[in-house]
N, C-alpha and C positions, 0 to 999 in steps of 0.2 A: 492775405489769403483770398483767393479768387474762386468762388464757387459757382460762377455764372454758367460754366459749361459742364459741370459735374451733375449727373442725374442718377436716379435710382429707377430701375425698371422692374415692375412686378413680374415674378416668374423667372427672373435672371438674377443669379447671386452676385453680390458685390456692387461696386459703383462703376459708372461708365462716364467717359468723356465724349461729348458731342464733337464729331470730326467734320461731317458735312451733311447737307440736306439732300435727301434722296427723293425720288418721285413719289413714293408712297410711305415715307417715314424719314428716319434719320440714320446716318451711319455713325455707329458708336464704337469706341475702343475701351476695352476693360482697363481699369486703372491698375489692376494687379498684374495680369499677364500680357497686356497689350494686344490681345486678340480682337480683331474687328468683326462686327456683325451689324445687321440692320435691325433697328427697332421700328416696327410698323406702327401705323396710326392707331391700330386696335389695341396696342399694349398700353397699360397704365404707366405713364411716365411722370415722375416727380422730380423737379429741379431742386437741388439742395438749397439754392438761393431763396426759394419760396416757402421753405418749411420753417416753422417756428415752434417754440416750446411754450406751453401754457404757464402763466404765473398768476399770482393774486391780483396784480395791477394791470399789466399789459403783456402781450406776447413778446418773447425775446427771439430774434432771428437765430437760426442755427449757427450762422457765422460767428455771432457773439458768444454763443455757448461754447463752440470749439475754441475760440480765443481764450475764454476763461479757463477751460480745461488745460490748454497749452501753457498758460501762465502759471496755473496751480502746480503743474508737473515740471515746470522749467524746461519745456520743450521735449519732455519724455513721454512715455506711454502712460495711459490711464489704467484704471481697473479693468481686469479681463472679464468680459461678460459671460464667457463660457465656464469659468472657474468659480465665479462668485454666486452667492445666493441672492434672493430678492431683497432681503433687508440690507445687505451690504451695498447693493447697487443704489437703493434709495438713500442710504446714509451718505454715500459718496457724492451722489448728485445733489443732496442737500447742502453739502459743503461748497459745491461749485455754484449752485443757484439756490440760495436759501429760501426764496419766496415762491418756488415752483408749486403749482397746483397739484397736490397729492391725490386728488380725486380724479383728475382728468389725464394725468401722465401715468401710464401703465408701465409695468415691468417690461413688457415686450418693446415699448417705445425706448426705454433706457438701454436695453440690450442692443437694439438697432443703432442707437446713437453712439454707444461706446464701440461697437464693431466698425461703424463708419469712421470713427476717430482713428482706430487702429489702421484701417485701410489707407486713409489720407496721410497718416503719419509715415507709414512704410513707403508711400509713393512720394514723400517729401512735398506735399501740397499744403501744409499747414503754416508755412512761413508767411510773414507779412508781405504785402505787395510792395511796400517801399522799405527797403532795408538800408539803413544808414551805414555807409562805409567811410572810414577816415583814411585819407591819404594826404600827406603834406599839410596836416593841420586843417584841411578843409573837409566839410561834410558834403558828400555827394549822395544823391538818392538814385537808386536803380529802379526805374519804372519800366515795366514791360511795354514794348512798342507793338502797335498793331501793324500788320502787314498792309501796305498800301496797294490798292488795285490800280492798274494802269488802264486807262480808256484809250481805245484806238482812235486816232484822228484821221479823218478822211477829208481830202480837199475836193470841193465841188466848184466847178467853174460856172459862174452865173454871169453871162455876158462877158464883160471884161474884168469883173471882180472875181477874186478867189476867196471863198469862204471856208473856214474850218468848222467842222462839226464833230461831235463825239459819237456819231452813228457808225455802226459797223458796215463794212462793204457788203452789199447784197447783189447777187447775180440776178439779172433780169431774165425772166422765163417767158418763153413764147406762148402763144395761144394754142391750146390743144383742141382739136376737133373731136367731139364725142358723138356717137350716134350718126344717124343719117338725116340729112335735111333736104 
């Protein structure tokens, strides 16, 4: 499960995936309906990777909480936050994370957590990063590969030597005259 590019934006429903960096914000795509929009620097943006739940001893990252829910439900959906009352939500979360801090974790936090779980489950983003597949008795791990960026190589002739650099080609501009002299 990779939550590094998944964010929540205040004022925009659902979860979003970061697509690209823009001049004054980030371009995001909705996890649910794949619509793209821009989240500006003035929006309150929270990365799911940085969120954690309060417990009696130390805070538990959201990724670990989602993993525990996924294991508890054997890959299925969890409790529906819209259909359940407050006591049922707290009782269910108590089964998932028994030592959570009942004073600092509010019902609204649990509703948001479970709705995010449903969104990620429907988008099939809760699977483990490394899934073991067996073929011919061997175990192979599928690790997502990062796209490699290609740098342009420019040859510059210095005297009799040819030197390669990773600098892009730049056109030389002439001198412009401005004003009167």
